[in-house]
C-alpha positions as CSV (number, residue, x, y, z in Angstrom):
1,M,-46.3,5.6,18.5
2,Y,-43.5,7.0,20.7
3,S,-45.7,8.5,23.4
4,K,-44.9,5.4,25.5
5,Y,-41.1,6.2,25.3
6,I,-39.6,7.8,28.2
7,M,-36.4,9.0,26.4
8,K,-36.3,12.7,25.6
9,L,-35.1,13.7,22.2
10,I,-33.4,17.1,22.1
11,F,-32.2,18.8,19.0
12,G,-29.5,21.2,19.9
13,L,-28.3,24.2,17.9
14,L,-24.8,25.3,19.1
15,W,-25.0,28.8,17.8
16,G,-26.9,32.1,18.4
17,R,-28.2,33.6,21.6
18,S,-30.3,31.6,24.0
19,Q,-33.8,32.3,23.0
20,K,-37.2,30.6,23.1
21,N,-38.2,31.4,19.5
22,V,-36.3,28.8,17.4
23,K,-37.1,30.6,14.2
24,R,-35.0,33.6,15.3
25,A,-31.9,31.4,15.5
26,F,-32.0,31.2,11.7
27,R,-30.9,34.1,9.5
28,V,-33.2,33.0,6.7
29,P,-36.8,33.1,7.8
30,G,-37.9,30.2,5.6
31,A,-35.2,28.0,7.2
32,G,-36.6,28.7,10.7
33,E,-40.1,28.0,9.5
34,M,-39.0,24.7,7.9
35,F,-37.2,23.8,11.1
36,E,-40.3,24.3,13.2
37,F,-42.4,22.5,10.6
38,Y,-40.3,19.3,11.0
39,L,-40.0,19.7,14.7
40,A,-43.8,19.7,14.9
41,R,-44.0,16.6,12.7
42,I,-41.4,14.8,14.9
43,Q,-43.5,15.7,18.0
44,R,-46.4,13.8,16.6
45,H,-44.4,10.7,16.6
46,F,-42.2,11.5,19.5
47,P,-43.9,13.9,22.0
48,N,-40.8,14.2,24.1
49,A,-38.9,16.0,21.3
50,S,-37.7,19.6,21.7
51,C,-35.1,22.0,20.5
52,E,-32.6,23.9,22.6
53,I,-30.4,26.7,21.4
54,L,-27.0,26.5,23.2
55,P,-24.9,29.6,22.7
56,D,-21.1,29.3,22.4
57,D,-20.7,30.3,26.1
58,K,-22.9,27.6,27.4
59,V,-21.3,24.2,27.9
60,L,-23.5,21.1,27.5
61,V,-22.9,18.9,30.5
62,K,-23.5,15.3,29.8
63,S,-25.5,13.5,32.5
64,Q,-25.7,9.8,33.2
65,G,-28.1,8.3,30.7
66,D,-27.5,11.0,28.0
67,Q,-26.4,10.1,24.5
68,I,-24.9,12.8,22.4
69,W,-24.9,12.6,18.6
70,L,-22.9,15.3,16.9
71,C,-23.6,16.1,13.2
72,E,-20.1,16.5,11.7
73,R,-18.6,16.6,8.3
74,A,-17.2,13.4,7.0
75,Q,-14.1,13.5,9.1
76,R,-13.0,12.4,12.6
77,G,-14.6,9.0,12.0
78,A,-18.1,10.4,11.4
79,K,-20.6,7.9,9.8
80,N,-23.2,8.5,7.2
81,P,-26.0,6.1,8.2
82,S,-29.1,5.4,6.2
83,P,-32.5,6.3,7.7
84,E,-33.0,2.6,8.5
85,E,-29.7,2.5,10.3
86,L,-30.7,5.7,12.2
87,A,-34.0,4.2,13.1
88,A,-32.2,1.1,14.5
89,K,-29.9,3.3,16.5
90,I,-32.8,5.2,18.1
91,E,-34.6,2.0,18.8
92,N,-31.5,0.5,20.5
93,L,-31.1,3.6,22.7
94,K,-34.8,3.4,23.7
95,V,-34.4,-0.2,24.7
96,S,-31.1,0.4,26.5
97,G,-32.8,2.9,28.8
98,A,-31.1,6.1,27.6
99,S,-32.8,9.1,29.3
100,R,-32.0,11.7,26.7
101,L,-30.7,11.8,23.2
102,W,-29.1,15.0,22.2
103,I,-28.6,15.5,18.4
104,L,-26.4,18.6,17.9
105,I,-25.5,20.9,15.1
106,G,-22.4,22.9,15.7
107,P,-21.6,26.5,15.1
108,P,-20.7,28.0,11.7
109,N,-17.0,27.7,12.4
110,G,-17.2,24.2,13.6
111,L,-16.0,22.8,16.9
112,S,-12.4,22.6,18.1
113,E,-10.7,19.4,19.3
114,A,-11.0,20.8,22.9
115,D,-14.8,21.3,22.3
116,L,-15.2,17.8,21.1
117,E,-13.2,16.4,24.0
118,A,-15.5,18.3,26.5
119,L,-18.6,17.2,24.7
120,K,-17.6,13.5,24.4
121,P,-20.1,12.6,21.6
122,D,-21.3,9.0,21.5
123,F,-21.8,9.2,17.7
124,L,-20.5,11.4,15.0
125,W,-23.2,11.7,12.3
126,S,-22.1,12.9,8.8
127,F,-24.3,14.0,5.9
128,G,-21.6,13.0,3.5
129,K,-18.5,14.7,2.1
130,G,-20.3,17.9,1.3
131,T,-20.0,21.0,3.4
132,Y,-23.3,22.7,4.3
133,P,-24.2,25.9,6.0
134,H,-25.1,25.1,9.6
135,E,-28.7,26.2,9.1
136,L,-29.1,23.8,6.2
137,A,-27.4,21.0,8.2
138,A,-30.0,21.6,11.0
139,L,-32.8,21.1,8.5
140,I,-31.2,17.9,7.2
141,M,-30.7,16.7,10.8
142,L,-34.4,17.2,11.5
143,E,-35.7,15.7,8.2
144,Q,-33.5,12.6,8.5
145,S,-34.5,12.2,12.2
146,Y,-38.2,12.5,11.2
147,R,-37.7,9.9,8.5
148,A,-36.1,7.5,11.0
149,L,-39.0,8.0,13.5
150,T,-41.5,7.3,10.8
151,I,-39.7,4.0,10.0
152,L,-40.1,3.0,13.6
153,D,-43.8,3.9,13.5
154,N,-44.4,2.1,10.2
155,H,-45.6,5.4,8.7
156,P,-45.6,5.6,4.9
157,Y,-43.6,8.9,4.7
158,H,-40.3,7.0,4.2
159,L,-41.6,4.9,1.4
160,G,-42.4,7.5,-1.2
161,H,-39.8,10.2,-0.6
């Protein structure tokens, strides 16, 4: 179980207004409910997991010990790792002493080169060559993260789905 892990896992949504209710960041109510469903499942395996909504006017400042993964289309060198590879990357971060792992979904219009330069992501994570609405991409990000965490916990979720 990940309760022994000190690293904080933060899922960042780079759109909308800063708000405490994550469901309201999604236009489709069912998408917000599904997001909260997977976040709650992740928190069972990784209690230090949370979600932050970072509006366009708020700049994420990378602190020492932070790792930033940006979910990006299959461009700019983005990789499409398997759940096992994601699990290994998370485990390596935990062992290396990373204090926070930010996994970010960009805004509907994407991020500019200047935004990317300011953000300095450590890993560009692609979901393949398809283009997805940012809300669907956020759900994919959470489900694949959950799947990777269950692999690390030897939970059977990954085996039958």
